[in-house]
C-alpha positions as semicolon CSV with decimal commas, in nm:
position;residue;x (nm);y (nm);z (nm)
1;M;-3,083;2,951;-5,546
2;I;-2,831;3,208;-5,484
3;E;-2,923;3,374;-5,812
4;V;-3,246;3,376;-5,708
5;L;-3,204;3,558;-5,408
6;L;-3,038;3,811;-5,517
7;F;-3,266;3,902;-5,788
8;A;-3,541;3,914;-5,537
9;L;-3,329;4,141;-5,304
10;I;-3,230;4,360;-5,607
11;P;-3,569;4,469;-5,694
12;A;-3,679;4,497;-5,328
13;A;-3,403;4,716;-5,211
14;A;-3,480;4,934;-5,586
15;W;-3,862;4,925;-5,509
16;T;-3,817;5,065;-5,118
17;G;-3,580;5,331;-5,200
18;W;-3,851;5,470;-5,466
19;I;-4,098;5,438;-5,183
20;L;-3,865;5,612;-4,944
21;A;-3,806;5,876;-5,222
22;R;-4,178;5,895;-5,290
23;N;-4,199;6,023;-4,906
24;K;-3,922;6,232;-4,886
25;F;-3,880;6,443;-5,223
26;S;-4,090;6,721;-5,334
27;R;-4,331;6,682;-5,606
28;G;-4,075;6,796;-5,902
29;E;-3,875;6,535;-5,808
30;R;-4,198;6,255;-5,800
31;K;-4,103;6,293;-6,228
32;R;-3,761;6,164;-6,181
33;N;-3,904;5,899;-5,947
34;H;-4,178;5,842;-6,216
35;H;-3,846;5,713;-6,467
36;F;-3,749;5,503;-6,160
37;S;-4,059;5,360;-6,102
38;S;-4,089;5,295;-6,481
39;R;-3,715;5,101;-6,525
40;Y;-3,786;4,916;-6,178
41;F;-4,091;4,759;-6,375
42;Q;-3,903;4,695;-6,708
43;G;-3,637;4,477;-6,496
44;L;-3,938;4,313;-6,300
45;N;-4,067;4,205;-6,679
46;Y;-3,715;4,066;-6,736
47;L;-3,675;3,857;-6,416
48;L;-4,064;3,729;-6,533
49;D;-3,955;3,677;-6,922
50;E;-3,692;3,491;-6,808
51;Q;-3,401;3,734;-6,912
52;P;-3,216;3,744;-6,644
53;D;-2,876;3,940;-6,788
54;K;-3,110;4,195;-6,893
55;A;-3,261;4,245;-6,567
56;I;-2,972;4,256;-6,334
57;A;-2,812;4,567;-6,590
58;V;-3,159;4,741;-6,504
59;F;-3,105;4,694;-6,149
60;I;-2,765;4,776;-6,093
61;E;-2,841;5,097;-6,333
62;M;-3,111;5,162;-6,055
63;A;-2,946;5,088;-5,714
64;E;-2,746;5,324;-5,631
65;V;-2,409;5,212;-5,408
66;T;-2,428;5,306;-5,091
67;A;-2,370;5,192;-4,717
68;D;-2,703;5,032;-4,705
69;T;-2,699;4,900;-5,046
70;V;-2,298;4,745;-5,112
71;E;-2,364;4,438;-4,937
72;T;-2,627;4,377;-5,266
73;H;-2,354;4,521;-5,466
74;L;-2,119;4,310;-5,372
75;A;-2,336;3,975;-5,353
76;L;-2,331;4,062;-5,735
77;G;-1,995;4,080;-5,795
78;S;-1,900;3,793;-5,625
79;L;-2,225;3,608;-5,860
80;F;-2,081;3,761;-6,182
81;R;-1,736;3,608;-6,109
82;R;-1,865;3,267;-6,006
83;R;-2,089;3,225;-6,330
84;G;-1,718;3,332;-6,565
85;E;-1,863;3,706;-6,638
86;V;-1,527;3,831;-6,498
87;E;-1,485;4,142;-6,631
88;R;-1,877;4,243;-6,507
89;A;-1,714;4,109;-6,172
90;I;-1,471;4,366;-6,198
91;R;-1,682;4,689;-6,330
92;V;-1,935;4,555;-6,024
93;H;-1,655;4,590;-5,760
94;Q;-1,453;4,870;-5,889
95;N;-1,758;5,130;-5,977
96;I;-1,849;5,018;-5,508
97;I;-1,459;5,124;-5,493
98;S;-1,517;5,458;-5,659
99;K;-1,821;5,566;-5,450
100;P;-1,681;5,812;-5,158
101;G;-1,860;5,780;-4,816
102;L;-1,862;5,430;-4,784
103;Q;-1,678;5,262;-4,441
104;E;-1,390;5,169;-4,467
105;R;-1,424;4,788;-4,374
106;Q;-1,663;4,761;-4,672
107;K;-1,419;4,928;-4,897
108;T;-1,149;4,661;-4,835
109;R;-1,393;4,395;-4,889
110;A;-1,478;4,571;-5,227
111;L;-1,066;4,562;-5,263
112;L;-1,041;4,181;-5,166
113;E;-1,338;4,094;-5,389
114;L;-1,125;4,328;-5,700
115;G;-0,852;4,124;-5,635
116;E;-1,005;3,776;-5,652
117;D;-1,197;3,879;-6,001
118;Y;-0,821;4,000;-6,121
119;M;-0,713;3,664;-6,024
120;R;-0,953;3,476;-6,197
121;A;-0,912;3,658;-6,493
122;G;-0,524;3,590;-6,515
123;L;-0,422;3,929;-6,426
124;F;-0,184;3,835;-6,179
125;D;-0,019;4,147;-6,115
126;R;-0,262;4,387;-6,068
127;A;-0,427;4,126;-5,831
128;E;-0,044;4,129;-5,658
129;N;-0,019;4,514;-5,589
130;L;-0,401;4,506;-5,461
131;F;-0,314;4,234;-5,179
132;S;-0,010;4,383;-5,089
133;E;-0,104;4,747;-5,068
134;L;-0,446;4,528;-4,828
135;T;-0,142;4,365;-4,635
136;E;0,080;4,683;-4,584
137;R;-0,296;4,872;-4,471
138;E;-0,353;4,551;-4,241
139;S;-0,705;4,541;-4,325
140;H;-0,787;4,195;-4,422
141;A;-0,414;4,094;-4,425
142;P;-0,435;3,732;-4,344
143;S;-0,723;3,678;-4,645
144;A;-0,460;3,865;-4,863
145;L;-0,176;3,712;-4,771
146;R;-0,378;3,372;-4,838
147;H;-0,433;3,500;-5,196
148;L;-0,094;3,648;-5,270
149;L;0,042;3,287;-5,109
150;D;-0,190;3,115;-5,424
151;I;-0,044;3,394;-5,658
152;Y;0,315;3,355;-5,607
153;Q;0,248;2,930;-5,571
154;Q;0,062;2,949;-5,944
155;E;0,355;3,165;-6,071
156;K;0,613;2,928;-5,913
157;D;0,832;3,176;-5,731
158;W;0,904;3,026;-5,438
159;E;1,127;3,280;-5,248
160;K;0,785;3,513;-5,254
161;A;0,559;3,237;-5,177
162;L;0,805;3,149;-4,886
163;Q;0,818;3,491;-4,724
164;Q;0,390;3,535;-4,771
165;A;0,391;3,208;-4,619
166;Q;0,660;3,317;-4,299
167;K;0,448;3,629;-4,275
168;L;0,076;3,437;-4,242
169;E;0,214;3,227;-3,953
170;A;0,316;3,497;-3,748
171;M;0,029;3,689;-3,828
172;S;-0,268;3,414;-3,815
173;D;-0,065;3,123;-3,601
174;E;-0,159;2,956;-3,868
175;K;0,082;2,638;-3,915
176;M;0,230;2,669;-4,230
177;G;0,579;2,468;-4,166
178;L;0,498;2,172;-4,377
179;V;0,429;2,425;-4,659
180;M;0,756;2,614;-4,642
181;A;0,927;2,335;-4,645
182;H;0,738;2,231;-4,962
183;F;0,886;2,569;-5,061
184;C;1,245;2,541;-4,935
185;C;1,239;2,198;-5,175
186;E;1,157;2,342;-5,459
187;L;1,414;2,600;-5,451
188;A;1,666;2,310;-5,371
189;E;1,528;2,128;-5,658
190;I;1,581;2,475;-5,892
191;D;1,982;2,462;-5,751
192;L;1,981;2,118;-5,821
193;A;1,898;2,207;-6,207
194;A;2,164;2,497;-6,199
195;D;2,390;2,240;-6,041
196;K;2,426;2,428;-5,710
197;P;2,430;2,163;-5,457
198;V;2,582;2,347;-5,182
199;A;2,306;2,597;-5,222
200;A;2,049;2,285;-5,273
201;R;2,162;2,168;-4,935
202;K;2,156;2,495;-4,780
203;H;1,809;2,503;-4,864
204;L;1,691;2,118;-4,727
205;R;1,831;2,239;-4,406
206;Q;1,593;2,524;-4,405
207;A;1,340;2,277;-4,511
208;R;1,394;2,096;-4,235
209;R;1,394;2,346;-3,961
210;Y;1,030;2,443;-4,119
211;F;0,925;2,079;-4,073
212;P;1,186;1,837;-3,909
213;E;0,983;1,524;-4,064
214;C;1,037;1,654;-4,449
215;V;1,056;1,336;-4,623
216;R;1,077;1,515;-4,977
217;A;1,388;1,703;-4,838
218;R;1,563;1,364;-4,737
219;F;1,494;1,259;-5,094
220;I;1,654;1,526;-5,259
221;L;1,963;1,511;-5,019
222;A;1,999;1,106;-5,064
223;K;1,988;1,243;-5,459
224;I;2,266;1,482;-5,389
225;A;2,470;1,235;-5,208
226;S;2,419;0,941;-5,484
227;Q;2,556;1,260;-5,748
228;Q;2,846;1,321;-5,527
229;E;2,901;0,990;-5,506
230;M;2,913;0,994;-5,125
231;Y;2,707;0,639;-5,149
232;S;2,726;0,602;-4,740
233;E;2,525;0,934;-4,655
234;A;2,271;0,844;-4,923
235;L;2,245;0,490;-4,770
236;D;2,243;0,648;-4,433
237;V;1,887;0,907;-4,602
238;F;1,741;0,607;-4,740
239;E;1,728;0,427;-4,451
240;E;1,569;0,780;-4,228
241;I;1,322;0,780;-4,501
242;A;1,200;0,385;-4,465
243;E;1,175;0,445;-4,116
244;M;0,982;0,746;-4,075
245;D;0,721;0,598;-4,379
246;V;0,764;0,244;-4,473
247;E;0,523;0,357;-4,769
248;H;0,838;0,507;-4,902
249;I;1,033;0,174;-4,992
250;P;0,883;0,073;-5,319
251;E;1,036;0,446;-5,404
252;I;1,403;0,462;-5,282
253;L;1,441;0,059;-5,336
254;E;1,611;0,092;-5,645
255;S;1,821;0,391;-5,568
256;Y;1,927;0,226;-5,258
257;L;2,065;-0,081;-5,360
258;A;2,209;0,069;-5,635
259;C;2,398;0,327;-5,339
260;A;2,499;-0,030;-5,233
261;E;2,630;-0,162;-5,490
262;K;2,866;0,129;-5,562
263;A;2,960;0,140;-5,153
264;A;3,006;-0,215;-5,120
265;E;2,729;-0,233;-4,874
266;N;2,591;-0,473;-5,016
267;P;2,571;-0,690;-4,677
268;R;2,387;-0,403;-4,497
269;A;2,139;-0,361;-4,782
270;L;2,004;-0,736;-4,743
271;A;1,975;-0,723;-4,365
272;K;1,779;-0,393;-4,351
273;I;1,570;-0,500;-4,629
274;D;1,448;-0,820;-4,421
275;S;1,410;-0,592;-4,135
276;W;1,187;-0,390;-4,353
277;A;0,990;-0,697;-4,493
278;E;0,854;-0,749;-4,151
279;K;0,699;-0,445;-4,134
280;Y;0,596;-0,345;-4,480
281;D;0,465;-0,554;-4,655
282;G;0,482;-0,479;-5,058
283;V;0,559;-0,729;-5,371
284;S;0,829;-0,447;-5,411
285;L;1,062;-0,618;-5,105
286;L;0,969;-0,911;-5,213
287;L;1,065;-0,879;-5,574
288;S;1,398;-0,761;-5,502
289;Q;1,428;-1,050;-5,239
290;T;1,420;-1,318;-5,524
291;D;1,672;-1,050;-5,729
292;I;1,935;-1,079;-5,431
293;I;1,880;-1,475;-5,385
294;R;1,845;-1,572;-5,744
295;E;2,256;-1,363;-5,792
296;Q;2,351;-1,571;-5,448
297;Q;2,200;-1,895;-5,467
298;G;2,025;-1,933;-5,828
299;L;1,728;-1,941;-6,080
300;D;1,572;-2,238;-5,878
301;A;1,613;-2,076;-5,577
302;A;1,502;-1,766;-5,622
303;T;1,191;-1,944;-5,790
304;R;1,062;-2,148;-5,542
305;N;1,092;-1,842;-5,231
306;L;0,888;-1,641;-5,461
307;A;0,611;-1,956;-5,503
308;E;0,613;-2,030;-5,164
309;A;0,586;-1,656;-5,062
310;L;0,321;-1,581;-5,328
311;T;0,108;-1,862;-5,209
312;Q;0,059;-1,614;-4,859
313;R;0,059;-1,274;-5,049
314;P;-0,076;-1,330;-5,400
315;S;-0,006;-1,057;-5,642
316;V;0,004;-0,975;-6,049
317;K;0,299;-0,829;-6,028
318;G;0,471;-1,093;-5,821
319;L;0,278;-1,382;-6,064
320;D;0,432;-1,219;-6,357
321;R;0,767;-1,239;-6,249
322;L;0,727;-1,617;-6,135
323;I;0,594;-1,704;-6,450
324;E;0,938;-1,472;-6,579
325;L;1,162;-1,703;-6,397
326;K;0,967;-1,993;-6,536
327;L;1,031;-1,910;-6,858
328;E;1,383;-1,891;-6,817
329;G;1,435;-2,238;-6,683
330;G;1,300;-2,196;-6,334
331;P;1,144;-2,511;-6,194
332;E;0,772;-2,556;-6,231
333;T;0,615;-2,572;-5,850
334;E;0,286;-2,729;-5,698
335;S;0,139;-2,399;-5,592
336;G;0,209;-2,257;-5,915
337;D;-0,198;-2,323;-5,989
338;E;-0,317;-2,197;-5,674
339;I;-0,115;-1,874;-5,699
340;L;-0,292;-1,818;-6,033
341;R;-0,607;-1,893;-5,891
342;A;-0,590;-1,680;-5,542
343;V;-0,476;-1,389;-5,807
344;A;-0,787;-1,433;-6,084
345;Q;-1,019;-1,458;-5,698
346;K;-0,834;-1,092;-5,583
347;L;-0,920;-0,935;-5,905
348;L;-1,311;-1,058;-5,957
349;V;-1,370;-0,969;-5,607
350;R;-1,293;-0,612;-5,658
351;Q;-1,429;-0,567;-5,984
352;P;-1,775;-0,434;-6,042
353;S;-1,979;-0,655;-6,271
354;Y;-2,265;-0,358;-6,390
355;R;-2,191;-0,018;-6,449
356;C;-2,451;0,260;-6,544
357;T;-2,405;0,381;-6,978
358;H;-2,529;0,741;-6,885
359;C;-2,358;0,839;-6,540
360;G;-2,040;0,547;-6,500
361;Y;-2,188;0,398;-6,178
362;A;-2,069;0,049;-6,133
363;G;-2,129;-0,245;-5,866
364;H;-2,252;-0,573;-5,799
365;S;-2,566;-0,588;-5,863
366;H;-2,815;-0,501;-6,185
367;H;-3,029;-0,196;-6,128
368;W;-3,314;-0,129;-6,345
369;Q;-3,303;0,228;-6,191
370;C;-2,939;0,302;-6,135
371;P;-2,850;0,460;-5,807
372;S;-2,620;0,718;-5,870
373;C;-2,802;0,928;-6,173
374;K;-3,186;0,769;-6,164
375;N;-3,232;0,701;-6,476
376;W;-3,380;0,405;-6,619
377;S;-3,252;0,068;-6,799
378;T;-2,899;0,251;-6,805
379;T;-2,713;-0,069;-6,631
380;R;-2,582;-0,280;-6,828
381;I;-2,328;-0,571;-6,732
382;I;-1,920;-0,505;-6,780
383;R;-1,694;-0,674;-7,081
384;G;-1,394;-0,683;-7,092
385;V;-1,071;-0,873;-6,963
386;L;-1,210;-0,864;-6,602
387;G;-1,602;-0,860;-6,737
388;E;-1,811;-1,078;-6,917
């Protein structure tokens, strides 16, 4: 739709210019306009013959870049970029910039568009120089800063990305704390890889200043503390993470228990896991509790506790562990079949029964016409472990 509108706009602008020229210029100049008119109809014929590329080339040649036509040229350049014709977009925008007499606002907009062309073409150095020039001139600075921020993230230049984020926040009042905290965490990861834990801790403190609730900074801090055999500190940080967001408990559980073992803090860890279980009902905690019960009370107690818990919260992972315990000699439990049936029912209720072979749309009911792609007779019953 956008292309159609643009194609309609270009010949309209060209035709208007020809009419004005015919009324304004002398008879001698009208001879030159005859060529202009011929080119116009040539471009129109290309459009009618569905040859838009040739039509665009003709109309670009006809339409001189002026303050009145610059928006049309900008739209054309943007269209080329969206179509993947980056070289043509670059030529259009460079042509705009080279024309004298344009308003500063129009020229800076063309520079922004040209910078986006360079980014799309992977010419990050050129794009960086252009956007940096715009920020120094304070022309479209927030937009230019966002583009610079994107470039530095793609290049993984976290120091420069952090600087641009600071400038953007100061200039636009846009909250960049979380983003800047992640940049600091990236720098901390680089420090760790280079065996510079002191520098890494410095970047992590900086991350928490930018965004006090940064969970990632705490993950890295716990890792550093564990590597430096500061296990009590690591336990404190892991517990802080769990208090901030219980969804991270499965990610910290193994490291937390390992640190507790090395710090001889098993009772502390067991108590904490019990308290977490009251707020988080994921199977990871249940399996950890099962391992602890097995170590302290034996295989039979662990099997019975797990079976009892699974009757309340059926889980595929939990069922797999229960089967493993029974194969190792754990007692048979009366609830075993009930757990298996509950797990199977949970799996089946979420599993679609039919899938469109054309677009992949899945559902529980058969449709002669796919509700998504509207093709007929493409819906088939699903086969496999969870299907027919």
